[in-house]
C-alpha positions as CSV (number, residue, x, y, z in Angstrom):
1,M,0.0,0.0,0.0
2,A,1.1,3.5,-0.7
3,V,0.3,6.8,1.1
4,S,0.2,10.0,-0.9
5,G,0.0,13.6,0.0
6,D,1.2,17.2,-0.4
7,L,4.5,18.6,0.8
8,K,2.6,21.7,2.0
9,D,0.7,19.5,4.5
10,M,3.6,17.3,5.4
11,P,7.1,18.7,4.6
12,L,10.1,16.6,3.7
13,T,11.8,17.0,7.1
14,T,8.8,15.4,8.8
15,L,8.6,12.6,6.3
16,I,12.3,11.8,6.9
17,S,12.0,12.0,10.6
18,V,9.0,9.7,10.8
19,N,10.5,7.1,8.5
20,C,13.9,7.1,10.2
21,N,12.6,7.1,13.8
22,E,10.2,4.3,13.0
23,Y,12.9,2.3,11.2
24,N,10.8,1.9,8.1
25,Q,12.1,0.2,5.0
26,S,10.3,2.3,2.5
27,R,10.5,4.3,-0.7
28,L,9.5,8.0,-0.8
29,H,8.6,9.3,-4.3
30,L,8.6,13.1,-4.7
31,W,7.4,15.3,-7.6
32,R,7.7,19.1,-8.1
33,G,6.6,20.2,-11.5
34,E,8.7,18.1,-14.0
35,Q,11.2,17.2,-11.3
36,E,11.1,13.7,-9.8
37,A,13.1,12.4,-6.8
38,V,13.2,9.2,-4.8
39,V,14.4,8.6,-1.2
40,F,14.9,5.1,0.2
41,F,14.9,4.4,3.9
42,D,16.4,1.4,5.7
43,E,17.4,0.5,9.2
44,G,16.6,4.0,10.6
45,Q,18.6,5.9,8.1
46,I,18.4,7.4,4.6
47,A,20.0,4.7,2.4
48,H,19.7,6.1,-1.2
49,M,18.5,9.2,-2.9
50,T,18.1,10.2,-6.6
51,L,17.0,13.4,-8.3
52,G,17.2,13.1,-12.1
53,D,20.7,12.1,-12.9
54,Q,22.0,12.9,-9.4
55,Q,22.3,10.4,-6.6
56,G,23.7,10.3,-3.1
57,E,23.9,12.7,-0.2
58,E,24.1,15.9,-2.3
59,V,20.4,15.4,-3.4
60,I,19.2,16.4,0.0
61,Y,20.3,20.1,-0.5
62,E,18.0,20.5,-3.4
63,L,15.1,18.5,-1.9
64,L,15.0,20.6,1.2
65,T,14.2,23.7,-0.9
66,W,11.0,22.0,-2.1
67,E,8.2,23.7,-0.2
68,E,5.6,22.5,-2.7
69,G,5.0,19.2,-4.5
70,R,3.5,15.8,-4.2
71,F,4.8,12.7,-2.4
72,E,3.9,9.0,-2.3
73,L,5.3,6.7,0.3
74,E,5.4,2.9,-0.2
75,M,6.4,0.5,2.6
76,D,8.6,-2.6,2.5
77,V,10.6,-1.5,-0.5
78,P,14.4,-2.2,-0.1
79,P,16.9,0.3,-1.4
80,P,18.5,-0.7,-4.8
81,A,21.8,0.8,-3.6
82,R,23.4,2.5,-0.7
83,T,24.7,6.0,-1.6
84,V,24.1,7.7,1.7
85,N,26.3,7.1,4.8
86,T,25.8,10.2,6.9
87,P,23.3,9.9,9.8
88,W,20.0,11.3,8.7
89,S,19.8,13.9,11.4
90,N,23.2,15.3,10.5
91,L,22.4,15.3,6.8
92,V,19.1,17.2,7.4
93,L,20.7,19.6,9.8
94,D,23.6,20.5,7.4
95,G,21.2,20.7,4.5
96,M,18.8,23.1,6.3
97,R,21.7,25.3,7.4
98,L,23.0,25.6,3.8
99,V,19.6,26.3,2.5
100,D,19.1,29.1,5.1
101,E,22.6,30.5,4.5
102,D,22.0,30.7,0.8
103,A,18.6,32.3,1.3
104,A,20.0,34.9,3.7
105,G,23.3,35.4,2.0
106,W,25.2,34.5,5.2
107,E,28.9,33.7,5.2
108,V,29.9,31.3,8.0
109,E,33.6,31.4,9.0
110,W,33.9,27.6,9.4
111,G,37.7,27.9,9.8
112,N,37.1,29.6,13.2
113,V,34.5,27.1,14.2
114,E,36.7,24.2,13.3
115,A,39.6,25.6,15.3
116,E,37.3,26.0,18.3
117,E,36.1,22.4,17.9
118,A,39.7,21.1,17.7
119,K,40.7,23.1,20.8
120,Q,37.8,21.9,22.9
121,T,38.5,18.3,21.9
122,R,42.2,18.5,22.5
123,D,42.3,20.0,25.9
124,G,39.3,18.1,27.3
125,T,37.5,21.3,28.4
126,A,34.1,20.1,27.1
127,E,34.5,16.7,28.9
128,R,35.2,18.5,32.2
129,M,32.3,20.9,31.6
130,A,29.9,18.0,30.9
131,R,31.0,16.2,34.1
132,D,30.6,19.4,36.2
133,L,27.2,20.2,34.7
134,K,26.0,16.6,35.4
135,R,26.7,17.2,39.2
136,I,23.9,19.9,39.3
137,A,20.8,18.6,40.9
138,D,18.1,17.5,38.5
139,V,20.5,17.3,35.5
140,E,20.4,13.7,34.3
141,G,22.6,13.9,31.2
142,V,24.8,16.4,29.4
143,L,25.9,16.6,25.7
144,I,28.1,19.4,24.4
145,C,28.4,19.7,20.6
146,S,29.5,22.1,17.9
147,Q,27.1,24.0,15.7
148,R,27.5,21.2,13.2
149,G,26.6,18.5,15.6
150,Q,30.1,17.2,16.4
151,V,30.3,15.6,19.9
152,L,32.8,17.6,22.0
153,G,32.0,16.3,25.5
154,Q,29.3,14.2,27.0
155,N,28.0,12.6,30.2
156,T,24.9,10.9,29.1
157,S,23.4,7.4,29.0
158,G,21.9,7.9,25.6
159,D,23.4,7.8,22.1
160,P,25.8,10.8,22.0
161,V,25.8,11.1,18.2
162,K,22.0,11.2,18.0
163,E,21.7,13.6,20.9
164,A,24.4,15.9,19.4
165,A,22.5,16.0,16.1
166,L,19.2,16.8,17.9
167,T,20.9,19.4,20.2
168,A,22.5,21.2,17.2
169,F,19.3,21.0,15.3
170,V,17.2,22.6,18.1
171,G,19.9,25.2,18.8
172,Y,20.2,26.2,15.2
173,Q,16.4,26.5,14.8
174,A,16.2,28.6,18.0
175,E,19.0,30.9,16.8
176,A,17.2,31.3,13.4
177,L,13.9,32.2,15.2
178,G,15.7,34.7,17.4
179,V,17.1,36.4,14.2
180,F,13.6,36.4,12.7
181,L,12.1,37.9,15.8
182,N,15.0,40.4,16.2
183,A,15.3,39.0,19.8
184,G,19.0,38.7,20.0
185,R,21.2,35.6,20.4
186,L,19.9,32.4,21.9
187,K,20.4,32.0,25.7
188,Q,18.4,28.9,26.4
189,V,15.4,26.9,25.2
190,V,13.4,24.4,27.2
191,L,11.6,21.4,25.7
192,A,9.1,19.4,27.6
193,G,7.1,16.2,26.8
194,E,4.7,14.1,28.8
195,K,7.5,12.1,30.4
196,W,10.7,14.1,29.6
197,R,12.3,17.5,29.9
198,A,15.3,19.0,28.2
199,M,17.2,22.2,27.7
200,V,19.5,23.5,25.0
201,V,21.9,26.4,26.0
202,A,24.2,28.4,23.8
203,H,27.8,28.4,25.0
204,E,30.4,30.3,22.9
205,Q,30.2,28.8,19.4
206,N,28.7,25.5,20.7
207,Y,25.5,24.1,22.2
208,V,24.9,22.4,25.5
209,G,22.0,19.9,25.6
210,L,20.8,18.8,29.0
211,S,18.4,16.1,30.0
212,L,16.5,17.2,33.1
213,A,14.3,15.5,35.7
214,Q,10.7,15.8,34.8
215,R,10.1,18.1,37.8
216,T,12.9,20.5,38.2
217,S,13.4,23.4,40.6
218,D,13.5,27.0,39.4
219,S,17.2,27.2,40.4
220,V,18.4,24.6,37.9
221,A,18.6,27.0,34.9
222,Q,20.4,29.6,37.1
223,A,22.9,27.0,38.3
224,I,23.6,25.9,34.7
225,Q,24.2,29.5,33.5
226,T,26.4,30.1,36.5
227,M,28.5,27.1,35.7
228,L,28.9,28.0,32.0
229,R,29.8,31.6,33.0
230,R,32.6,30.3,35.2
231,Y,34.0,28.3,32.3
232,R,33.9,31.3,30.0
233,Q,35.7,33.4,32.6
234,A,38.3,30.7,33.1
235,M,39.0,30.4,29.4
236,S,39.1,34.1,28.6
């Protein structure tokens, strides 16, 4: 059976997230005007993508610009090849960043970002920071990552790579919203579900993702900001 719909009602990012998180083996057919693309999912990841004569990871950068079009999703269809090896969340995150940068005409000085990543990894600062933050009451897990989702430090029982991708994704989207609202740079954002609670905090050029107890005291956010401020002062 196939499910069809419109990208206006269900954007590509949602379709990707659902299929990967549910570990579907499926084929997603996409049409926009005369353009036709196919995305195959397998084992919780994007396995293969084609767009005309193109195939592989580069296809995602074009597809993420499709705000209109039709789709058809067919289950239990194995991929004919494997041309995508990057985790789906990293792929979508990088793709959305490039799309936004192209639209806004931004120039990102990746050289400075890469130098900061290397320094953080080399001297172990991020690992120590993650350990110290974990000691704060009601903080159950800590993940520190770069803007591109690279794990710099962690003290978590979850999958660090997946958590880093999610932290960077949330942080970037919050930053973009702040620019749109002319509200200044991101300080922190809190996410809450029925049985979970999390926080993403900006720190220098990186993001800190924290898993929190479902019921947290009002002083937790203040304690987190105080700890990060001490690290900034120590490194300045």
